[in-house]
C-alpha positions, 0 to 999 in steps of 0.5 A, spaced: 458 760 630 454 757 624 458 755 618 459 757 612 454 755 607 455 753 600 448 754 599 445 759 602 451 764 599 449 762 592 445 765 586 443 762 579 446 765 574 440 767 569 442 774 566 446 774 560 444 767 557 448 763 563 443 757 564 445 752 570 452 755 573 451 758 580 456 763 582 457 762 590 461 769 593 465 769 599 461 771 605 464 769 611 460 766 617 458 771 623 464 772 627 469 769 622 471 775 619 479 773 617 478 771 610 479 764 611 474 758 614 474 751 616 469 746 614 468 739 612 464 735 608 460 732 613 458 740 614 457 741 607 453 735 607 448 737 613 447 744 611 446 742 603 440 738 604 438 740 597 444 737 594 445 743 590 453 741 591 452 736 585 450 742 581 455 746 577 457 752 581 463 757 580 466 760 587 470 767 587 473 764 592 479 758 594 476 751 596 481 746 598 479 740 601 483 734 604 480 727 603 482 722 609 477 717 608 472 714 603 471 715 596 467 719 592 468 724 585 469 731 584 468 735 577 472 741 575 472 744 568 470 739 564 475 734 568 472 728 572 476 726 578 475 720 583 477 722 589 480 717 595 484 717 601 489 722 600 486 726 595 487 733 595 482 738 590 483 745 590 478 749 586 480 756 584 476 762 583 472 762 577 473 754 577 466 751 574 466 745 578 461 740 582 462 735 588 459 730 584 459 724 589 462 726 596 456 723 601 462 717 603 468 722 604 471 725 610 476 731 611 477 738 612 474 743 606 478 751 607 475 756 604 479 763 602 479 769 599 484 771 593 490 774 596 489 772 603 495 768 603 501 772 605 506 770 599 502 771 592 506 766 589 503 761 593 497 762 589 500 761 582 504 755 584 502 749 580 497 754 576 497 749 572 497 743 576 489 739 575 484 740 580 485 734 584 491 729 585 493 725 590 498 725 596 503 720 598 501 716 604 507 719 608 505 726 607 497 725 608 499 725 616 502 732 615 497 735 611 492 733 616 495 736 622 497 742 618 489 742 616 487 742 624 493 746 626 489 751 622 483 749 625 484 751 632 487 757 631 480 759 627 476 756 632 480 759 638 480 766 634 472 766 633 471 764 640 476 769 643 477 775 638 482 778 642 487 771 640 485 773 633 491 774 628 489 774 620 497 774 619 497 767 623 491 764 620 494 767 613 501 762 614 498 756 618 494 757 611 501 757 607 504 751 610 497 747 609 498 749 601 506 747 601 504 740 605 498 739 600 501 741 594 502 736 588 509 732 587 513 735 593 513 740 599 519 744 597 516 751 597 518 755 590 525 758 590 526 764 593 532 766 590 533 772 586 532 769 579 526 765 581 522 770 585 523 776 580 520 770 575 515 769 579 513 776 581 513 777 573 509 771 571 504 773 577 503 780 574 502 777 567 497 771 569 493 777 573 493 781 567 491 776 562 485 774 567 483 782 566 484 782 558 484 776 556 477 777 553 480 783 548 487 782 548 490 776 544 496 778 542 503 777 548 505 783 546 499 787 549 501 785 555 508 786 555 507 793 553 502 794 558 507 791 564 513 795 562 516 788 559 518 785 553 515 778 550 521 775 550 521 776 558 514 774 559 515 768 556 521 766 560 518 767 565 511 764 564 515 758 562 519 758 569 512 758 573 507 753 569 513 749 564 509 753 557 510 759 553 506 766 554 502 765 548 500 758 550 498 760 557 493 765 553 491 761 548 489 756 554 486 761 558 481 764 551 480 756 550 477 755 556 472 760 557 470 758 551 468 752 553 465 754 559 461 759 554 459 753 550 458 748 555 453 752 560 450 758 557 445 758 551 449 763 547 451 762 539 457 761 537 457 768 534 455 771 541 461 767 544 465 770 539 464 777 541 464 776 548 470 773 547 474 779 543 474 776 536 473 780 530 467 774 527 465 767 528 470 764 523 476 767 527 474 764 533 472 757 530 479 757 527 481 759 534 478 753 536 478 748 532 486 749 532 486 748 540 482 742 540 481 739 533 474 741 533 469 746 531 465 750 537 459 746 535 462 739 534 466 740 541 459 742 544 455 736 541 460 731 544 458 734 552 454 729 556 447 730 555 446 732 562 450 738 562 
């Protein structure tokens, strides 16, 4: 089986003002249609002879990586990260990132589709955590073991389809996610209250992803989802540590930064795309969130963007 190639399944975004970001689509390798695939940094380097990994890219799938040896660098949504043994990288769908330097790294890369995990709460778990963190020395071997188990079962499923089980692969991936999560390996609360709060937050987050370009009030989401604003705020704070309005504003701000940094659109067009009535309202929002006007913020970016 030929491994998944992060360079053969992408295409440049040149329409609608996009300049430098490549959109990566999830297309499983032949014989590996299970919603998950296990690769390695070595496989990435082998297939990416043109070093496209160092360019900005935006996948529509999850990428979970463990660094077992070496050091390097990665960037996700304007934040640079240094990678060392024990580093974990989780790139969620829609994140703009690049593998700045992974020439000296070893370790597994797991690619998986949204909703492949058996519990939706696992995808929203630690959603506000940084894209990269470092595991304690005691936790790394256990995470690697979980990745190896997933790899072996995936290879067995590809080589002997009669052994294939998407449910098994899904639960093995869940075990890896729990082992690799930042801070602690304790699973999220499954009590009635905790579970209910996570379900409400997951519904809110899904709605935000769908409507944030034209719904800027939490009340709009509350009405659509059948909750009151206080319920959404409480659920969002339980899941992320911040309120529903702050969560929504940060999502709008992130997309604003992506548009300003990665397209040639003028500020007014960015404002229109994000549902602001006029450029002035957008500028006020952006300045309140960052302390800078959109043009001033763009000017602070590195010249190589």
